[in-house]
N, C-alpha and C positions, 0 to 999 in steps of 0.2 A: 504494500500500500504506500501511497505517496500523498503528502500534504504540502501544498505550496502557498506562499504568500507573494502575491503579484507586486505589491508595493507597500511601503510603510514609512512613517515619519518618526519612529522611535530610535533611540541610540543603538539598540540591539533587540534581538528577539529571544532573549534567554527565558522570559516568562512563558512564552508560547511553546518553546522547545521543551521546557521542563514538564509542561502539562501533556504534550503530545508524544513524548518519548515512550511512555509506558504502553502506548498502543502498538508499538512495533513499526509504525510507519516511518518512512524516510521523510525528512523535513528539508525543503528547499525554498529559498527565498531570493528575491531580486527586486529591482526597481523597474518593472515593466509597465509602461504607461502608454505605449503605442501599439497599434494593430500588429506591426511587424514583429515586435518583441513578445506580445501576448500570445499570438496564435501558436507558435511552437512550444511555448512555456506551459500552456494549460492542457496540452494534448493528453498526457497520460496521468493527470492528477486525479486522485480519488476525492480530494477535498480542495477547493479553491478558496483561499482567504484573500480578501481585497480591501483596499482603503479608498483610493481615488481613481484607480485605473478604470477605463471605460470597458465594462463587460457587456459588449454589444451582442446582438444576435449572431453575428459572424464568429465572435470569440466563443460564444456558448456552443455553436455548431461544431467547433473544433475539439470540444471536450469529448473524449471517447469513453471515459470511465467515471466521470464525476458523480459523486453521491450527494454533494451539497456545495453551495456557495455561501460563504459567511462574510458579512461586511463589518469592518471596524466602524461603527457609528449607528445613528438612528435612521437617517435618510438612506434610501436605496436607489436614488435617482440615477446613479451611474451604472446600474444593472438593468438589463432588459428582462423584466420579470415575466412577461408573457412568453418570451423565447425559452426561458428557463423552465417555466411551467409546461410548455409544450413538449419539452424534452424530458420531463419528469424529474427535474433537478430542484429540490427545495432550496429556497433562499432564506437565510436568517439574518437578523440584525441584532442590535443591542439597544432596546427601546428605552431604557431607564437609567443609564449610567451617569448622566450629566445634567439632570433636570435643574438642580439647585444652581449649578454653575452658570448655565445659560440664563436662568431667571435673574440671578444676581448681576450678570453682565448687562442684561437689558436695563435694569435699574441704574447701573453705573452709566450707561449711555444716556439714558433719559436725564439723569441729574447732571451729567457732563454738559449736555446742551442747555438745559434750562438754567443752570447756574454758571454757564460760560466758563467752565473750568479750564479747558484747553486754551481758549483764546486769551484769557487773562494771564495764564502761565506764560504763554508765548510772548505776550506784550511786555510782561515784567522782565523776562529774560533779555528782551531787546533794550532794556534800560528805561522803559517808560512806566512810571508809577500812576495808577489810577485805573478806571474802568476801560476795558478794551472795546466795549460795545455800548450802545445807548441803554439807558435805564430800562426801557420797556422790553428789551431782549433778555432780561433776567427776571425770573418769576418763581413763585412758590407753586408746587404741584397742587396745593389745595385750591388754587384758582384756575386749574386747567382740567380739561376733559381728555381722557386717554382712550384711544380706540385700539382694541386688541383683535387682530385677525388670526384666527386659529385658536381653538380652545381645547387643545390636547393637554398632555401632562405639563408641558412648559408654559403654555398660555395660562393654565389655571394657577400655576405658581407665581406667574407675573401679576395676575390679578390679586392674589393674596398679598403680595408685597405692596402693590399700589394702594390697597385699602388703608394701609398704615399711614400713607401720605395724604389722606383725606381728599383725594381727587375723585371726580366722577369717572366711571369706567363703562364704556360700551363695548361689548364683545360680539363678534360675528363668527359663526362656524356652521356651515350648512348641514352638518350631520349631528350636531349636538342640540338636544331639545332646549328650548328657551328656559324651561323650569330649572335645568341644571345650571345654566348661566346665572339666572336670578338667584339661585340658592347659594352661589359662590360670592354674591355681593356685587355683581355687575348687572348692567342693563343689557338685555338681548336686543340686537338690531341687525338689519341686513347690511350688505356691503356699502350701499349708498349712504346709509345712516352713519356708519362708522367713518366713512371718508368725509362726509359733509358736515358732521356735527362735532368733530373732535379737533383738539389742538395738536395732539401727538398721535401718530399711528405707528404701532409696532407689529411686526410680522412674525407669526409663529406657526405657519402652515407648511406642509411638506411640498416638495416640488413634484408636480405631476401634470398631466395634460390639462387639467382644469385650472391650475394655479400659476403655471408659467406665464410670466408677463402680466400678472394680475394688477401690478402697479405700472401702468403705462401712461401714455399721454392723456387719455380720457380720465383715468382714475386720479391722476395728479391734478388735473384741472378741477375735479370735484372737491379737492381738499381745500380747506380754508387758507386764504392768503397768510403767509407766515407760519404755517403749520410745520411740524417736524416729522421726519420719517426715520424709523429705527428698523434695521434689518439684521437679525442674528440667525435667520433661518437658512435660506438658499439664495445665491446671487441671481439666479434666473427668474426669481419672482418679480424682479424690477427691471424694466427696460432702461438700460444705462443711458441711452441717448435722450430719452424723455426726462430722465432724472436730472441730467446735466442741464437741459434746457430750463427745467423748473427751478433749479438752484441758481443758475446764472441770470435768469430773469427776475429773481427775487420772489417769485410766487411761493416757493418753499423757503422757509426760514432757516432750515438746516437739516442735516441728516447725520446719522451715526450708523456706520456700515461695518459689520464684522465679515460680511461676505459680499462678493461682487461678481459681475459677469463681464469679462472673464476673470479667472483666478489663475495665477497671481495677477494683480492689477498691473497692467503694462507700465513700464517706466515712462514717466512723462505724461501719463494720462491726466486730463484736466481735473479729475476728482481729487487728485493728490495735492493740488494747490488751492483748493477751495477753503477759505478761512472758516466757513460755517459748516464744515464737514469733519467728523471724527472717523478715522478709518483704523481698522485692525485686521490682522492677517489670519482670519478664521480661527480665533483662539477662544471663543466664548465657552466652549465645552471643556476647557482645560483646567485641571487641578491634579495634584499628585494622586489622590485617592481615586478620582474619576478615571484617569488614564489607566491605572492598574486594574480597576474593575472592568473597564472596556476590554483590555487585553486578555484578562483571565476568562471573561465570559465568552469571547470569541474562540479562544483555544479550547475551552470546555465543550462548546457546541461542536467544534470541528472534531474533537475526540469522540463525542457521541455519534456523529455521523460515520466515522471510521469503524465504530463498533456495531453499526447497524441499528442504533437507537434513534428515536425521533427527537429532533431538536425542539426546544420550547418556543422559540421566537420566529417561526416560519411566517413569511409575509406574502407569499405568492400562491396561497390557496392549496398547497399540497399536503 
């Protein structure tokens, strides 16, 4: 048997190897993120572990022995789930390893923008004492309405944290009953309500056919002048051209982005020089305990698949 890791961002894979060694499987890893590298690499793998590599229908078709595909993370948008299902290969993720980290990061972004933390720090380091922005660009959350798009595990934790800041919260999720949203202390609304009636919009939905580009030119136009946009979910939820237009025109008051389309953000991209934008390199999920949990859970699910056991976090209906 053979377990492979297509790509990874950790210093080493000692955790994974330690968990997989008792299965008797060989353990091979690389940094394969292109079609040309992936196709020969996955051919004889019994289990494929992946992080960011594009596991397309073509890559899945090349798998001759695969019993499972396991992803480092919650989102599985880099894997063609339908192709895997058609070939009888279950795909598993790790749905609950970084909920608090991402929720905390969301609040850090919201406070960073509403309290102008980064711009004032930058101004002071440039030798200028005093406010970096006009008075009305700094506010207390109690005076703002926050819109939450996506009411899964992370969205719920974000709402729980926001309640402590005394702001009004409107949440939208087409698959969550309004009564659940109301029970969590938020107001349920449709997408138009969230966009049009809030001062801050934060995204917590997965990337799929229905959500990609959900924040485009039309959606941004519906947002209040001066509103703020937070994205710690997936870069392709937001049209980058429309986003830059809204920022540069002043319609959007600012944005905080842990994710972008594309990633990494190209050197010299205009978003990097926007004074009203906070950017980070897809780090919202990170903490020491969260990363260890992620790696251990992935390896344990891979070991289960190698032993012929059913994995607990299958996401493609097998």
